[in-house]
N, C-alpha and C positions, 0 to 999 in steps of 0.2 A: 226522727225516732230511729235509732240504729236497729238495723234488720239482721237478728243472728244468723238467720239462714243464711242470708248471702254472705256474710263474712265466714260462715263454715265452708260455703260452698269454694270462697275464695281461697281460703286455709288449704284446703282439701287440694283444690288445683295447685297452688304453688309447692306444695309438699311434693306432690306429684312428680313437678318440672324439676325438683331438686334431687330428688332420688333417682330421677332417669338420667341425670346427668353424671357421669361418673367422674369428671374432671373436678366438679366442684364437690362432690362428696371426698374426692382426696384430696384438694385445698383444705375442707374445713375441718377433716381429722386428721389425716398421715401429715400434713405440712405443718400445722402450728406445734403438735408434738415432734416432729423430727427437729425442726427450729429450736423446740424449748431444750431439748437433749442437747446436740451440737453446741447451742451458745451456752447453755450452762456449763459445760465442762472445758470449752475452750476459751471463751474469755476471762482474762485472767491479768491484773495488774503488778501482780508478784511477777517480776521475770526471772527465771532459771534457767540455768546454762547459757549463759551470756557468753558468746564467742570471744576469746581472751589471749592476748598473745603475751607471754613474759619472755624478757629477755634478761637472764639472769646472769650478770656479771661477776657475782659472788661464788656461785657455786660452792655454798658451805653446807654445814649440817643446819645452821639457821633458817638458810634461804629454801633448802630442801624440805625441813619440816613447815614453812609458811606455804609454800606450792603443794605439799601434801594437805594441809589445813584446806586451802582451797579448794581443792577436788573433793574433798569431803563434805563440804558446804551445800553444793549443789547448785550453787550461784555462778558457777565457774565453767566453762568448757575450754579448758585451758590447752595451749598448743605452747610449745616451747622451742626458741628460737635462738641464734646469735647473729642472724642476719637481719639488719635493722632496714635494709632495702626492700627485703621480702615481707616484713613486717609492716613496712609503710605502703605496700603497693597493697595487702591484704585490706589493712585499716581504709584505705581510699574507695576500694570496691564494695565495701561493706561486707566483708566475710569476717571482719572481727569489729567489736565494740568496744574493746577495750585493750590497750596496750601498756603495760607495768614493766618498769626497766628497774630492776635491783640492783643498785650499785656494787662495784667492786670492794668496796671498803665497809658494806652493810654489817657483817658478823663482825668487825674490827671495832666498830662503833660501839656496837651492843656490849662487847666483850669490856671495852674501856669505858662504859658509862657516858659514852657521849651522847649528843641528839644524832640523829641521822633522818636522812629522807629518802623516799621512794617516790620516782617521778611516776605520774598515771596521766595517759592520754585517754581521752574519752570520745566518741561520737556523739555531738549534742544536738543533733538534729531529732534525736528520739530521747528525751530526757528520762524518761519514765522507764526506758528498757534498763538504764544503769544505776538509777538512784538506789535502789537496794542493794546490788551489789556492791556497788561504793561503801555504803555504811557497813556492809557486812566485811570487808576487807580492811577497815580500821579498825573492827573488833579482833579481826585475826591477826593483825599485825601485832596488836597491843598484846594480846593472849598468850603467841608464840614467841613474843619477847620476854613475857614473865616467867612463862613455862621452862625456857632455854636458861634464863638467870638461875632459877631456882634449882635446876641441874650442877648449877656449878655453886657449890657452897661458899667460895669464897666473894662470891658477888653480891649474897643475900645482904650481908649487913650495908651494902654502902647503897648510895640515892641511884638508881638507873636514869638512862638517858631516856629521851623521847623519841620514839621514831614517828614522825607525821608524814602524811601524804601530799605530795604537791600535784594539783590537779590543773591539767589543762584542756580545757574545752574547744573540741575542733568544730568547723563549721559555723556552730552557734555560740559564740563566746557568752553572751549574757543569758544563754539559757531560755529565749524567749519560746514561749511552745506554738505561737501562732508560724513560725518558721517551718515547725512540722506540720500543722494542722493544715493550712492555707492548700499546698500542692496536694494532700492526699484529697480535700475537699474538691478540687478541681478534677481530680482522677474520678471520683465518684458522680460528680456532675457529667461528665464526659460518657461515663457510664451508662447513668442513667437515661437521659434528654434524648440521645438520637436513638438510642434502641427503644424507648417508648413510643417517640413520636412515629418511626416508621412501623411498627406493629399495629397502633392502632389504625393508622394511615390503611392499610392492609385490608384490615378487618372491617372498617367501615366500606370500602368499597366491595368486599363480600358480603355484607350485610344489605347495602343497598342494591347490590346485582351487578354493579359497574365490573366489577372483576369477571364476570361471564360475557359480557361484552367484549371486553378488552381480550379474553380467551378465545372467542368466535372470530375475532379481526384477524386471526392468524399471527399475531405479535407472540414470537419464541418467549419462554419463560425467561430464559437471559437477558434479552432485551427488556423485558418488562423490569427485572431487579435491577438493571442499569440503572435505567431511567427511574426509578424507584429511590435508588438509593442515594444518586448524587446531589440532590437537593440537601439532602439530610448531613451528608459529609459537608457542604456548605455551610449549612445551619452550626454543625458540630464545630467548626472552625471559626466559624463568627462567635460563638460562645467563647471559645478559647481565648479570642483577642479581647474580650471584652473582661474575661475574667483575669487575664494577666493585665492589662491596664489598670483595673479594680486595686489588684494586688500590688502591682509598682506603686501608684499614686496614693492611693489611700492608706493600704496596709503595710507598706514601707517593706516588702517582701522583694527581695532582685532576684535578676537572673544572673547568677555567675558565670554559667556555661553558655556554649551556643544557641544561640537562638534558634538556626536553622535546624540543628538537632534536634530541640525541643518541640518544632513543630512536627518535623519528621515522624517520630514517636507518636504523637498526637494524631497525626493524619491515621497513621498505623491503626491505634486504639481505637479512632472514632469508625472505620471502618469496620474492624473487629466488632465492635458492640453493635453496628446496623446489621452486620451478617448473623448475628447471634440472635438479635429482634426478630428478622425475616426468619429464620430457621424454627423459631418458637411460633408463628404464626401458623405454621402446618399441624401445631397439636393442639392448637384452640379454635373456638367457632364464634365467640362473642367479645364484646369488650370487657365485659364483666372477668369473664376467665383471663383476660390479657393482664386486666390489672393485679387480680389475685398471683396470677403465677410470675409476673415480673416484679412484684412486691416482696415474694419470697426468694427470687433472685438476686434482688438488691442486697436485702437483709443479710443472707447469705453470705454473698460476696463481701460485702462490708465489713461484716465481722469477722471473717476470717483471712482478710487481706491485709493486715496491720494496720489499719488505719485508726480504729477506736481504742485497742490495746495491743501491748508491746506484742511484736510476732514471738518473739523468744518464749513469750510467757506461756502460750500454747502449749498444751500436750503433744509429744509427737506425730501422734493420727490425725490432728488437726492442723499441723504445719504441712503435712502432705497434701491435705487438701486443700489447704490455703496456696501451696507451691502450683495447685492445676487451676486457679482462679487467675484471670487475664488481668483485673484489678491490682492483685498484689504484685505483678512485676512492671505494669505501670508506674504506679505508686513510687516504687524504688526507682524507676527509671527518671520519673520528673522531679523528685527529691533528689538524687543526684546530680541532677542538672542544675536544678537552680539554687540549690544550696551549697552542695559541694563541688560547683564547676567541672564534675566530672565529663568526660567524653564516653559516648557510647561504646567504643572500643572497651572500654574497663567494664562495661555493663553485658558486655556481647550475649551473656547467655539469658537474660532477661527479654533483650530483643529477640535472640532465635524462640524462644518461647512463644512469645506473641505471635511472631511470623507462621511457625508451624501450627498454632490454635487457629488462626487465620485461614490458612490452607485447609485444614480439615474443616472448618466450618463452612469454608467458601463450598467445597465439594459436597458436603452432608446436605446443607442448605439447597444447592442445587438441585440435588438428587429427591428431595421432600417435594420443592417444589414442582419440578416435572413429572414428577408419579401422582400428586395432587391435580395438575393441569389434564392428566391423560385419563383420570377416572371422572372428573369434569365434562369431558367432551364428548 
């Protein structure tokens, strides 16, 4: 038979424990609302302001009208240039997703009612980031041609030619989505697993009292963190090897770039993830709090890193937040190396960001751990 008095007493005890724990209250009330608001405004599959380079060899009224229409559409963030080498370099670095070549006979063909072509190159590593922009581009080309011909009365009665887009998809010609998803998944797993394992390990030692014995033995916080981190770095590298093996053998995702550079940036990212996990343990006291706090961090970083939705589709303030997240830069690096065969020298800004965040996190985590040990002595 159910004893109502005992149940009420247990409920009262549990409610008191929850209300006393400020971190749990924060996670229960603030974090779901914060997640919902940030993700609700940030996650968007309709990418706007796609970085676009236009090489206008025609420089006519027709081409200028087309470029003006593209700017007004909101789908293109346009940079005009006549230097194809600079355009190609920006394209390789990922600073541009689309290159549009307007030929020198563009306006001549339109006036002569001849068919013409516009050569368009796209970065196909993220097909969803350019799909809507390309559809809009074809509409704008047709609309611009019709508008300009109507301004010339002698052309109205004639059959106009057709201007078509000639597409070339770089890095992923077939548009296979798994070439984009697999590197992102590798980054997400390397962000989650090492951080989660080292955090739970430290908290278990604290809950069992093992950490107090380690502190009383005279071991410095630095040596403790070093000894704690090395096994999980090795585990992270083992996970990387296994995931790359599965990607190459079963999923047909190649490593087009340098394997040494890939392992180098992955090692840097694994160490960073572990350092963040160690730092977070100074803010929590039990495994439940660890799981809740880390789940918030994982969701936040995955949504704003450009893994699940195009980075360009997010509003500007979300992109600023996303650029602060290490996973954002690691995904760019691993996609660049695996899919584009880029060297890290082309992606130096992303590597520099990871190094700066790692140094800042190391200093902060060491300070927090040292202060925590001093209080417990």
